[in-house]
C-alpha positions in Angstrom: 12.3 79.6 -28.3 10.7 83.1 -28.6 10.3 82.5 -32.2 8.6 79.2 -31.7 6.4 80.6 -28.9 5.4 83.5 -31.2 4.6 81.1 -34.0 2.5 78.9 -31.7 0.7 82.0 -30.5 0.0 83.1 -34.0 -1.3 79.6 -34.9 -3.5 79.5 -31.8 -4.8 83.0 -32.7 -5.4 81.9 -36.3 -7.3 78.8 -35.2 -9.4 80.9 -32.8 -10.2 83.4 -35.6 -11.0 80.6 -38.0 -13.2 78.9 -35.4 -14.9 82.2 -34.8 -15.4 82.8 -38.5 -16.7 79.3 -38.9 -19.0 79.7 -36.0 -20.2 83.0 -37.4 -20.8 81.4 -40.8 -22.7 78.5 -39.3 -24.7 80.8 -37.1 -25.5 83.1 -40.0 -26.5 80.1 -42.2 -28.8 78.7 -39.4 -30.3 82.2 -38.9 -30.8 82.5 -42.6 -32.6 79.1 -42.7 -34.7 80.1 -39.7 -35.6 83.4 -41.3 -36.3 81.8 -44.6 -38.5 79.1 -43.1 -40.3 81.7 -41.0 -41.0 83.8 -44.2 -42.1 80.7 -46.1 -44.4 79.7 -43.3 -45.9 83.2 -43.1 -46.2 83.2 -46.9 -48.0 79.9 -46.9 -50.4 81.2 -44.2 -51.0 84.3 -46.3 -51.7 82.1 -49.4 -53.9 79.8 -47.3 -56.0 82.7 -46.1 -56.1 84.4 -49.6 -56.9 81.1 -51.4 -60.0 80.5 -49.3 -58.7 78.5 -46.3 -60.8 80.6 -43.9 -63.8 80.1 -46.2 -63.2 76.4 -46.1 -63.0 76.4 -42.3 -66.2 78.5 -42.1 -67.9 75.9 -44.3 -66.7 73.2 -41.9 -67.9 75.2 -38.9 -71.3 75.6 -40.4 -71.6 71.9 -41.2 -69.8 69.5 -38.8 -70.2 66.7 -41.4 -67.6 68.4 -43.5 -64.8 68.3 -40.9 -61.9 66.1 -42.0 -63.5 65.4 -45.4 -61.0 67.5 -47.3 -57.3 66.4 -47.3 -54.9 69.4 -47.4 -51.8 68.6 -49.4 -48.6 70.6 -48.9 -47.0 72.6 -51.8 -43.8 70.5 -51.6 -45.9 67.2 -52.1 -47.5 68.5 -55.3 -44.3 70.1 -56.6 -42.6 66.7 -56.3 -45.6 64.9 -57.8 -45.5 67.1 -60.9 -41.7 67.6 -61.2 -42.2 71.2 -60.3 -45.3 71.5 -62.6 -43.3 70.6 -65.7 -44.8 71.5 -69.0 -44.7 67.9 -70.1 -47.1 67.0 -67.3 -49.9 69.2 -68.6 -53.1 67.2 -69.4 -55.1 70.2 -70.5 -55.8 73.9 -70.2 -59.2 75.6 -69.6 -60.8 78.8 -68.7 -60.3 78.2 -65.0 -56.8 76.9 -65.1 -54.4 74.1 -66.1 -54.5 70.4 -65.2 -51.3 68.4 -64.6 -50.7 64.7 -64.3 -48.8 63.8 -61.1 -47.7 60.8 -59.0 -48.0 61.0 -55.2 -45.4 59.4 -52.9 -47.7 56.4 -52.4 -47.7 55.8 -56.1 -51.2 57.0 -56.9 -51.6 58.8 -60.2 -53.5 62.0 -59.8 -54.8 65.0 -61.7 -53.8 68.4 -60.2 -55.9 71.4 -61.3 -53.9 74.6 -60.9 -56.3 77.5 -60.9 -55.5 80.8 -62.6 -55.0 83.9 -60.5 -58.5 84.2 -59.1 -60.7 87.1 -58.0 -62.9 86.8 -55.0 -65.9 85.4 -56.9 -63.8 82.7 -58.6 -62.2 81.9 -55.2 -65.7 81.1 -53.8 -66.3 79.0 -56.8 -63.1 77.0 -56.2 -63.9 76.4 -52.5 -67.4 75.5 -53.5 -66.1 72.8 -55.8 -63.9 71.4 -52.9 -66.8 71.3 -50.5 -69.2 69.7 -53.0 -66.8 67.1 -54.2 -65.8 66.2 -50.7 -69.4 65.1 -50.1 -69.8 63.1 -53.3 -69.1 59.4 -53.4 -70.3 57.9 -56.7 -68.6 55.6 -59.1 -69.5 57.9 -62.0 -68.3 61.1 -60.4 -64.6 62.1 -60.4 -63.3 61.5 -56.8 -61.8 64.5 -55.0 -58.6 63.5 -53.1 -57.8 66.9 -51.6 -56.5 70.4 -52.3 -53.6 72.7 -51.6 -54.2 76.3 -50.5 -50.7 77.3 -49.4 -49.4 78.1 -53.0 -49.7 81.2 -55.0 -52.9 79.9 -56.7 -55.1 77.1 -55.2 -54.7 73.5 -56.4 -57.3 70.8 -56.6 -56.2 67.1 -56.5 -58.5 64.4 -57.9 -58.2 60.9 -59.2 -56.6 60.6 -62.7 -59.0 59.5 -65.5 -56.9 58.2 -68.3 -59.1 58.2 -71.4 -59.8 62.0 -71.8 -63.1 63.6 -72.4 -66.2 62.3 -74.1 -66.0 65.4 -76.3 -62.6 64.4 -77.6 -63.8 60.8 -78.3 -66.8 62.1 -80.3 -65.3 65.1 -82.1 -61.5 64.7 -82.4 -59.9 62.3 -84.8 -58.4 59.4 -82.8 -56.8 56.4 -84.3 -59.1 53.9 -82.7 -62.4 52.2 -83.4 -65.4 54.6 -83.2 -67.5 54.5 -80.0 -70.1 51.7 -80.4 -73.8 52.4 -79.8 -73.7 50.1 -76.7 -70.9 52.2 -75.3 -72.7 55.4 -76.0 -75.8 54.1 -74.3 -73.7 52.9 -71.4 -72.1 56.4 -71.0 -75.4 58.1 -71.2 -76.9 55.8 -68.6 -73.9 56.3 -66.3 -74.0 60.1 -66.6 -77.8 60.1 -66.0 -77.3 57.9 -62.9 -74.7 60.2 -61.6 -76.9 63.3 -62.0 -79.9 61.4 -60.4 -77.6 60.7 -57.5 -76.6 64.4 -57.2 -80.2 65.5 -57.5 -81.8 63.0 -55.1 -79.3 60.8 -53.1 -77.1 63.4 -51.5 -78.0 65.0 -48.1 -78.7 68.3 -49.9 -79.5 68.2 -53.7 -76.6 69.3 -55.9 -77.2 70.9 -59.3 -74.2 70.6 -61.6 -75.0 73.6 -63.8 -72.5 72.9 -66.6 -73.2 69.4 -68.0 -71.4 69.0 -71.3 -69.2 66.4 -73.0 -66.0 68.2 -72.1 -67.0 67.7 -68.4 -67.6 63.9 -68.9 -64.3 61.9 -68.6 -63.7 58.3 -69.5 -61.7 55.9 -67.4 -59.6 52.9 -68.4 -62.8 50.8 -69.0 -64.5 53.8 -70.8 -66.8 54.3 -67.8 -68.2 57.8 -67.5 -67.0 60.2 -64.8 -68.7 63.5 -64.3 -66.2 66.3 -63.5 -65.8 70.0 -63.0 -68.1 71.1 -60.2 -66.9 74.7 -60.1 -70.2 76.2 -60.8 -72.3 73.6 -59.0 -74.6 74.5 -56.1 -76.2 72.9 -53.0 -79.9 73.7 -53.2 -82.5 73.3 -50.4 -85.3 70.9 -51.3 -88.2 72.2 -53.4 -86.3 75.4 -54.1 -84.6 76.9 -57.2 -81.4 78.7 -57.4 -81.7 82.4 -58.5 -78.6 84.0 -59.9 -77.8 87.4 -61.1 -75.4 86.1 -63.7 -76.3 83.2 -66.0 -73.6 80.6 -66.0 -73.1 77.6 -68.3 -72.0 76.9 -71.8 -73.7 78.0 -75.0 -75.2 75.1 -76.8 -76.0 73.4 -73.5 -77.8 76.2 -71.7 -81.4 75.8 -70.7 -83.5 78.5 -72.5 -85.8 78.7 -69.5 -82.9 79.4 -67.2 -81.4 81.9 -69.7 -84.7 83.8 -69.7 -85.5 83.7 -65.9 -82.0 83.3 -64.3 -83.7 80.6 -62.2 -81.8 77.3 -62.2 -83.6 74.1 -61.3 -82.8 70.4 -61.5 -84.6 70.5 -64.9 -81.9 72.8 -66.2 -79.4 69.9 -65.8 -81.9 67.7 -67.6 -81.9 70.1 -70.6 -78.1 70.1 -70.8 -78.0 66.3 -70.5 -80.5 66.2 -73.5 -77.9 68.0 -75.6 -75.3 65.5 -74.5 -77.7 62.7 -75.6 -78.1 64.3 -79.0 -74.3 64.6 -79.3 -74.1 60.8 -78.6 -76.7 60.1 -81.3 -75.4 62.4 -84.0 -71.7 62.7 -83.3 -72.1 66.5 -83.9 -70.7 69.4 -81.9 -73.2 71.4 -79.8 -72.4 74.5 -81.9 -71.5 73.6 -85.5 -68.6 75.1 -87.4 -70.2 74.1 -90.8 -73.9 74.7 -90.4 -75.4 78.2 -90.6 -78.3 80.1 -89.1 -80.5 78.5 -86.6 -79.1 75.1 -87.5 -75.7 76.0 -86.0 -77.2 74.9 -82.7 -77.3 71.1 -82.4 -80.4 71.2 -80.2 -82.2 73.3 -82.9 -80.8 71.2 -85.7 -82.0 68.0 -84.0 -85.4 69.5 -83.2 -86.0 70.6 -86.8 -85.0 67.1 -88.0 -87.6 65.6 -85.6 -90.3 68.0 -86.8 -89.5 67.2 -90.5 -89.5 63.5 -89.8 -85.9 63.1 -91.0 -84.1 62.6 -87.8 -82.6 59.3 -88.9 -80.6 61.2 -91.5 -78.6 63.1 -89.0 -77.6 60.2 -86.8 -73.9 59.1 -86.7 -73.0 56.3 -89.1 -72.0 53.9 -86.3 -75.3 54.5 -84.5 -77.3 53.8 -87.7 -75.2 50.6 -88.4 -75.6 49.1 -84.9 -79.0 50.2 -83.7 -82.5 49.4 -84.8 -84.8 52.2 -85.9 -87.0 51.5 -82.9 -84.1 51.8 -80.5 -82.8 55.0 -82.0 -86.2 56.7 -82.1 -86.7 55.7 -78.4 -83.5 57.5 -77.5 -84.4 60.5 -79.8 -87.9 60.6 -78.1 -86.2 60.7 -74.7 -83.8 63.4 -75.8 -86.7 65.5 -77.1 -88.4 65.3 -73.7 -85.2 66.4 -72.0 -85.1 69.4 -74.4 -88.6 70.5 -73.8 -88.8 74.3 -73.7 -90.8 74.2 -70.5 -88.8 72.7 -67.6 -91.8 71.2 -65.8 -92.5 68.9 -68.8 -89.0 67.5 -68.8 -88.4 64.1 -67.1 -86.4 63.9 -63.9 -82.9 62.5 -64.1 -84.2 59.4 -62.2 -86.7 58.8 -65.0 -84.1 59.4 -67.7 -81.6 57.0 -66.1 -84.3 54.3 -65.8 -85.4 54.7 -69.4 -81.9 54.6 -70.7 -81.0 51.5 -68.8 -84.1 49.8 -70.2 -83.1 50.8 -73.8 -79.5 49.8 -73.2 -80.5 46.4 -71.9 -82.9 45.7 -74.7 -80.1 46.7 -77.2 -77.5 44.3 -75.9 -79.0 41.1 -77.3 -79.7 42.8 -80.6 -76.2 44.1 -81.4 -75.6 41.6 -84.2 -79.2 41.3 -85.3 -80.9 43.2 -88.1 -83.9 45.5 -87.4 -86.7 43.5 -85.9 -90.0 44.1 -84.1 -92.4 47.0 -84.5 -90.9 50.1 -86.1 -91.6 53.6 -84.7 -91.7 56.4 -87.2 -90.9 60.0 -86.4 -94.4 60.9 -87.4 -95.7 58.7 -84.5 -94.0 60.8 -81.9 -96.4 63.1 -80.0 -96.4 66.7 -80.9 -96.2 67.7 -77.2 -92.6 66.6 -77.2 -91.6 69.7 -79.1 -92.7 71.9 -76.2 -95.3 74.6 -76.1 -93.4 77.2 -78.2 -90.9 75.9 -80.8 -90.4 79.4 -82.2 -89.1 80.8 -78.9 -86.8 77.8 -78.6 -85.5 78.2 -82.1 -84.9 81.9 -81.6 -83.0 81.3 -78.4 -80.7 78.8 -79.9 -80.2 80.8 -83.1 -79.2 83.9 -81.0 -76.6 82.1 -78.8 -75.0 80.4 -81.8 -74.2 83.7 -83.5 
């Protein structure tokens, strides 16, 4: 009996000890989870503050119309959407970061821009892009869906545009039919319309400041979508934007802005003019094969216009599908956009209207031979070349070196 009682006592003691240990393990685990969750929450708050969350709130406080416009995604949502930012989800890399393809829980396919580790000035640029895009609603501007600020680096979530950039379509070998003239005119018209919207239809004018073919995306129907508003600015009516550091991309940079550091709506017009010449010629903005002043596409185009040989530098597809009259009309418009003096350039409203007129007149003539009156390069007014071609040529020669 004593032995049995002793054994029972040992068993009960063992059970008590086991229960105690189990309870201790469970308590320790729960405490660990609570501590871990608390640390993660604190870390997310630190990241949110560091990545511009307070700056975003300040923007909203300064303008009540911004409140609720920007959706804030959680880090777990975007990790799940990209399979923990798997390498095979990368769509592209750039100076500001990496873009991933992702799928949200509701099935939407999105592009997630993961910024590089940013300094304070770049952080302001990122939040600026969020604020600007949250205000924009245009069919030819990439739609911002939201952002995530609780990760190590900030993330920007936008609609996914499947057909890549206009630059890739024009300059990189793709096993598809070349872009038709009608498609080029349509893309140009859509981009011009988007810029006209940004300049005139938003509550405060927006200057893009980095218009180039790598920032023009093409959707599933090859409609143009203007993207990358990181360097864009809201600007009060009838004012220019004075900067201490000239921003933009060589080959597209307005010479007047380069000299004065004063950015106006006409600086976007100049950059668009370069895009228009790219569409006409199929050439890169800075050539890898031409030398000297001709390395700059804008200069190369300008010299060809002055020498009355511009038709010789047009893309073969453009020559095949367009009439001489149509092509010189577009060239004429491009030259006006590239005028050295900003005040003599057309507005983006005027550019969009002229391009739409040219495009609509081209559609019935796609399968017809050249007809109607022919415009020769020598008929183009000299004033189109600007007041000082030599300064223009010098500028483009310098930046291409």
